[in-house]
N, C-alpha and C positions, 0 to 999 in steps of 0.2 A: 309640236311633240310633248311641250309641257303639260297642255291639256290633257293628251291622252294618259300621260304618267299619273295625272292627278285623278282623273276618272278611274284608272286601274288601283290605285290607292283605295279610294272612296269605296268602289266597288267591292274590293276584297275585304275591306274593313266590315263592311255590312255582312257579306257572306258569313264571316267567322264569327262575327258578334251575335248575329241572329241566329245562324246554324249551330254553333256549340252553346251559345247561351241557351237557346231553347231546351237543348238536349239537358244542360246542368241544372237549368231553373224548373224545369219539368220531371226531373228525377229520372233520366235517362231511359233505358229500355223498359225496365220495372215501372216507370211512371207514365211518361207522355208516349211511350212505346215507339217501336220501329217506324211505323207509319208517320207518327207526328215529328220525329226527328227527320225523316226523309223529307217530309213535306216543307220544313223549316228551311232546309238547304235547297229544295228545288224552287220553291217560292221567292227565297232571296235572290237566287240567280236569274229567275224569271222576271223580277220586278227590276233588277239591274240592267237585264239586257233590254227591256223596252225603255230604259232611261239613258244609260251612258253607254249603250251600245251602238249609236250612231256617231259617238265621239271617238271610241277605243276599239269597240268590237266586243267589248266586255269578256276579255279572256278570264280575268281573275284567277288564273291558274298556270304556274310556269310551265307544265305539261302541255297545254294548250297553245301557249305562245311558241314553244317549241316546235310544235306541229305545224303551226303556221310559218315558222320560219323555213323548215324543211321543204314546205311545198311553195316557198318563196311569195307568201302573202304578206310578210313583213320583212325588213333588212334587219342587220346585224346590229346597228345602233337602237333600233326600236326593240328587239328583242332583250337587249341590256336594259334598257328604260321600263319596259314592261315587267320583267322578274324584279328589278330591286324596287319597284313600286308595289308589287303585289306583296312581297315579303313584308316591306315595311307597313302595308296596310294589313297584313294578316296579324303581326305583332301589336299594330295599334288596336284591332279588334279584340285580341286577347286581353290586352293591357286593360282596355275599357271593361270588359266581362270582370276581370280580377278585381277591378275598382268597385265597380257594382255589388260585388259579392261581399267586398270589405265593408263598405257602407251599410250594408245589411245585415251586419254582423253574420254572416254565412261563411261556411268552410270554403277553403280556396285550394282544397286538394284536389278537387277535380274541376278542370278547365276544359274538358271535352278533349282530353289528349287520346289518341289512337294507339291501339295495343292489339297484338295478336296472340293472347294468352293461350289458346287452345290448339294455336298451330305451330308447326316448326316454321323458321324463316323461309325456307324454300317453299312452303304451302303458301304463305303469307304473299310472297313476292308474286307467285303464279295469280293469286286471287287480284291483287291490286293492279297486274299488268293487264289481266284480261279485263277486269270491270273498266279500266281506264280507257283499253283498246276500243271497246263498245260505246264508251260515252263520247270518246275523241272522235271515232268513227262518223257517229252520227251529226257531231258538230261539222266536220268538214264535209259531209255531204248536204247537210241543209243549208250551209252557209257558202256552199260552191256555186258555180256558175250555173248550174241545173238546178238548184235548190230555191225554194219558196221564202223569201226573206221576212214575208208577213207573219209567217207562222213559226219561223225559227227559234226565237226566243220561248215560246210556248213548247215546242218540242223539245229544246235542250232543257229546259227546266224539269219537264216531266222525266226525261232520261235520266237525270241527276237522281230524281226521285226512285226511279226503278233501281239503279244501282245500289241505292242506299238500302232499299227493302231486301235486297239480295246480300249486300255486302256487310251490313252493321253486324250481323252477328258473328262474322268470322274475322273481320280485321278492322272494325269500326268505319269501313268504306270511307277512305281517304279521297282517292283518285286525284290528290292535288298535293304537290308537296308543300307549298306554303300553308296548307290547311294543317297539317300534322307540324310542321316546323314550329309554328307559332306556340300552341301550347306546350310543346316539349320544351322550349325554351325557359318556360315559367315553371313548369312541374317538375322537370329532371326525372331522374329514375329509367323505369323502362322504356318511358317515352322518347328518351335520347338514344338508348342503346339500341333501339329497334328503329330509329328515324331513318337508318340509310335505306331499308325496305321502301318506306314510304316517299322517298325522294328518287330512287333509281327506278322503281317498279312502273311508276306512273310514266315516267319519261319513255321507258322502253316502249310500253303499251302505246303511249301517243303517237310515237315516231312510226311503230308499225302501222297503226291507223292512218298516219299521213300518207304513207306510201301505197296501202291498200286503196284508200280513196282516190289517190292520184293514177295510179297505173292499172287499177280494176275497175273502177266506177266512174274514171274520167272526169273529177270533181274540179279540176282545172282547166278544163276546155269547154 
């Protein structure tokens, strides 16, 4: 259990550091661009999937862990360990990014925090729920009993890239409560006031994806 927790902590730290870090250091959408940011998140997840995946399953996302719990792939104790490790890992990743920015005499106002400035909260909720539904449905299918484990990491990484290509201009494409929580802790402001959307919507989307996978696509049989 401890090894799984450490794996999730390190993996989530890598995802947040390299995902948000690439966005911040690359100048965001106007710099490295939507594809560059999405690729950074997708590659980070892909690399971790083929390294720590054999240890913890490489969830790196509380919404994924909750979906796995709903479909009884992990138990309540594992769920708690995973979520705590993921949150700590995400905070560590943001703390490292902030430290690197300070050491480089760069602004720390932007830490990759998510926001939906052009949407109402209801619209942002729908976007995050739908994007997470697609992301986690793919995860549940490719890692299910009928899935192909050899290509699971690649498919999941590409799916994260895909949802970022669509979602970045709308909500920043979080699909991960830990990913939004960590920068919000450091940045404050709108990132905190809008945080509830980025926590609840991915969980809702993930739970629905788990049910669809189980009862429609027979992922657990």
